[in-house]
C-alpha positions in Angstrom: -49.5 -106.6 42.4 -48.2 -107.6 38.9 -48.1 -104.7 36.4 -49.5 -105.4 32.9 -47.0 -104.7 30.2 -48.4 -102.8 27.2 -48.6 -104.8 24.0 -46.3 -102.4 22.1 -43.6 -102.8 24.8 -43.9 -106.5 24.6 -43.5 -106.4 20.8 -40.4 -104.2 21.0 -38.8 -106.4 23.7 -39.5 -109.6 21.8 -38.2 -108.1 18.5 -35.0 -107.0 20.2 -34.6 -110.6 21.6 -34.9 -112.0 18.1 -32.2 -109.5 16.9 -29.9 -110.4 19.8 -30.2 -114.1 19.0 -28.8 -113.5 15.5 -25.6 -112.1 17.1 -25.2 -115.1 19.3 -25.0 -117.7 16.6 -24.7 -118.0 12.8 -28.4 -118.7 12.6 -31.3 -118.2 15.0 -33.8 -121.0 15.2 -36.3 -118.7 16.9 -36.0 -116.0 14.2 -36.2 -118.5 11.5 -39.4 -120.0 13.1 -40.9 -116.6 13.4 -40.3 -115.6 9.8 -41.8 -118.9 8.6 -44.7 -118.3 10.9 -45.2 -114.7 9.6 -45.2 -116.0 6.0 -48.2 -118.1 6.8 -50.0 -115.2 8.4 -49.5 -112.8 5.5 -52.9 -111.1 6.0 -51.7 -109.7 9.4 -49.4 -106.8 10.2 -45.9 -107.2 11.5 -47.0 -106.3 15.0 -49.8 -108.7 15.1 -47.8 -111.6 13.7 -45.3 -111.0 16.5 -48.1 -111.0 19.0 -49.6 -114.2 17.7 -46.3 -115.9 17.6 -45.4 -114.8 21.1 -48.6 -116.2 22.6 -49.2 -119.2 20.4 -46.3 -120.2 18.1 -48.1 -123.3 16.9 -51.2 -121.4 15.6 -52.2 -122.1 12.0 -55.3 -120.0 11.4 -56.8 -117.4 13.7 -60.1 -115.5 13.7 -62.3 -113.7 16.2 -65.1 -115.3 18.2 -67.9 -114.0 15.8 -65.9 -114.8 12.7 -65.6 -118.4 13.8 -69.3 -118.5 14.6 -70.1 -117.3 11.0 -68.1 -120.3 9.8 -70.2 -122.7 11.9 -67.4 -123.2 14.5 -67.4 -122.2 18.2 -64.6 -121.4 20.6 -64.4 -124.1 23.3 -65.2 -123.0 26.8 -62.2 -122.0 28.8 -60.0 -121.3 25.8 -57.7 -118.3 26.3 -57.8 -115.6 23.5 -54.7 -114.4 21.7 -54.4 -110.6 22.1 -53.8 -108.6 19.0 -54.2 -104.9 18.0 -57.1 -103.7 15.9 -57.3 -100.2 14.4 -59.7 -97.6 15.8 -61.1 -95.7 12.8 -62.8 -92.4 12.7 -66.5 -92.4 11.9 -68.3 -90.1 9.5 -70.5 -87.4 11.1 -74.0 -86.4 10.0 -72.6 -84.4 7.1 -70.7 -87.4 5.8 -67.3 -86.0 6.9 -64.8 -87.7 9.1 -64.8 -86.4 12.7 -61.0 -86.1 12.7 -59.9 -84.9 9.3 -56.2 -85.1 10.3 -56.3 -88.8 11.1 -54.2 -90.4 8.4 -56.0 -93.3 6.7 -59.0 -92.8 9.1 -57.1 -94.6 11.9 -56.9 -92.7 15.2 -55.5 -95.4 17.4 -55.5 -99.1 18.3 -57.3 -101.3 20.8 -56.8 -104.8 22.0 -59.0 -107.5 20.6 -58.8 -111.3 20.9 -58.6 -114.0 18.3 -58.5 -117.8 18.6 -56.7 -120.5 16.7 -58.7 -123.1 14.8 -57.4 -125.7 17.3 -59.3 -123.8 20.0 -62.6 -124.2 18.2 -65.0 -127.0 17.3 -67.9 -127.4 14.9 -68.3 -127.6 11.1 -65.3 -128.4 8.9 -63.7 -125.4 7.2 -64.5 -124.9 3.5 -61.9 -126.5 1.3 -60.5 -123.1 0.2 -59.7 -122.2 3.8 -58.0 -125.4 4.9 -56.8 -127.2 1.8 -54.0 -126.0 -0.4 -52.1 -127.5 -3.4 -48.5 -127.1 -4.3 -47.3 -125.8 -7.7 -44.0 -126.8 -9.3 -41.2 -124.3 -9.3 -41.7 -123.5 -13.0 -45.3 -122.4 -12.4 -44.2 -120.4 -9.4 -41.5 -118.7 -11.5 -44.1 -117.8 -14.2 -46.4 -116.3 -11.5 -43.5 -114.4 -10.0 -42.4 -113.0 -13.4 -46.0 -111.9 -14.1 -46.2 -110.2 -10.7 -42.8 -108.5 -11.1 -43.9 -107.1 -14.5 -47.1 -105.9 -13.0 -45.0 -103.8 -10.6 -43.1 -102.4 -13.6 -40.0 -104.5 -12.9 -38.7 -106.2 -16.1 -37.3 -109.7 -15.8 -34.7 -111.2 -18.2 -33.3 -114.7 -18.2 -29.9 -114.3 -19.8 -26.1 -114.9 -19.3 -25.1 -112.9 -16.2 -21.5 -111.6 -16.1 -19.2 -111.6 -13.2 -19.9 -115.1 -12.0 -23.2 -114.1 -10.4 -26.5 -116.0 -10.7 -28.5 -112.8 -10.8 -28.5 -109.0 -10.6 -30.9 -106.3 -9.5 -30.5 -103.1 -11.5 -33.4 -101.0 -10.3 -36.5 -101.8 -12.4 -34.6 -104.6 -14.2 -33.7 -108.1 -12.8 -31.4 -110.5 -14.6 -31.3 -114.2 -13.8 -28.9 -116.7 -15.2 -30.7 -118.7 -17.9 -28.7 -121.8 -17.2 -30.2 -122.4 -13.7 -32.4 -125.4 -12.9 -36.0 -124.6 -12.1 -35.9 -124.5 -8.3 -32.7 -122.5 -8.3 -34.1 -120.1 -10.9 -37.1 -119.4 -8.7 -34.9 -118.9 -5.6 -32.5 -116.5 -7.4 -35.4 -114.5 -8.9 -36.9 -114.2 -5.4 -33.5 -113.0 -4.1 -33.1 -110.3 -6.8 -36.7 -109.1 -6.5 -36.2 -108.9 -2.8 -33.5 -106.4 -3.4 -36.0 -104.4 -5.5 -38.8 -104.5 -3.0 -36.5 -103.8 0.0 -35.4 -100.7 -1.9 -31.8 -101.6 -1.4 -30.5 -99.3 -4.1 -31.7 -96.3 -2.1 -30.8 -97.7 1.4 -27.1 -98.1 0.8 -26.3 -95.4 3.3 -28.3 -97.4 5.9 -27.1 -100.9 5.1 -23.8 -102.3 4.0 -23.5 -104.7 1.1 -23.3 -107.8 3.4 -26.5 -106.8 5.2 -28.4 -106.1 2.0 -27.4 -109.6 0.8 -28.5 -111.2 4.1 -31.9 -109.5 3.9 -32.5 -110.6 0.3 -31.4 -114.2 1.0 -33.5 -114.4 4.1 -36.6 -113.2 2.2 -35.9 -115.7 -0.7 -35.5 -118.6 1.8 -38.7 -117.9 3.7 -40.8 -117.5 0.5 -39.3 -120.7 -1.0 -40.2 -122.5 2.3 -43.7 -121.2 2.2 -44.3 -122.6 -1.3 -42.5 -125.9 -0.6 -39.4 -125.2 -2.6 -36.4 -126.7 -0.7 -33.4 -124.3 -0.1 -30.7 -124.3 2.4 -31.1 -121.9 5.3 -28.7 -118.9 5.0 -25.7 -118.8 7.2 -26.8 -115.5 8.7 -30.3 -114.2 9.2 -31.7 -110.8 8.4 -31.4 -109.1 11.8 -27.7 -109.8 12.3 -26.1 -106.7 13.7 -29.3 -104.8 14.2 -29.5 -102.6 17.3 -32.6 -102.0 19.4 -33.6 -98.8 17.6 -33.7 -100.3 14.1 -35.1 -103.8 14.8 -38.8 -103.0 14.2 -38.0 -101.0 11.1 -35.8 -103.7 9.7 -38.5 -106.3 10.4 -41.1 -104.2 8.8 -39.1 -104.1 5.6 -38.3 -107.8 5.6 -41.8 -109.2 6.7 -43.5 -106.7 4.4 -41.5 -107.9 1.4 -42.2 -111.5 2.3 -45.9 -110.8 2.4 -45.8 -108.8 -0.8 -44.1 -111.6 -2.7 -46.4 -114.3 -1.4 -49.5 -112.2 -2.3 -48.0 -111.4 -5.7 -47.2 -115.1 -6.5 -50.6 -116.3 -5.2 -52.6 -113.7 -7.1 -50.9 -114.6 -10.4 -51.3 -118.4 -10.0 -54.1 -120.5 -11.4 -53.5 -123.1 -8.6 -53.6 -121.9 -4.9 -50.3 -121.7 -3.1 -49.2 -124.2 -0.4 -49.1 -122.7 3.1 -46.1 -123.5 5.3 
């Protein structure tokens, strides 16, 4: 009899496989594909993006059976669901108090639920805002990113940067070379803001300088790709050298930063962002 492997174990094993693949070569096609995939699913947690990617790496939009039904679409008979984890939240008792006051955030556990990709459904066309997106030029993207950074109390200055660098992260202040072309300016600004969001100034005891640069460059490349700004893939990817114990933690930092930057840019744009 085949034993069913728990979802959390499958996630950990797959994440460790991604990390190992970055040691075997300068770049890992599978890790790159996953990070690009995760960028498109920025409303989902790290664990659920890993689960969806493991089961259906060509998925483009997923939702539950009843969510699709509410949009006038129906899951085709015989389609296999994609297992993800949904939180189990405490319920208020008759006095309006949570049954478990110690449950942080009201979540007491997780359960398995199933979602389906749009290609597994049929019915009414999706509303334009769910299936159509428009690209913005890199100047507009940079403006949105600067607005988002300042909303997070990170000042951005376009100026001459000393030391031959294109940009610097100084903890609450980011400097970007004012001589850069628009696409490069966007990419460098992303790189320096990634340092800020990854909290690299306070993680120097955990990560050496090379690793910090790899993480920031990976984040910048994935976010550029998501918005259709062409950049070269970094020589090394963000999990290079990570061991089994730190893989999930490193991925949480990286994917969380990618999601934060995408949300931030999109929320400060007048034109919706292009999905990868």
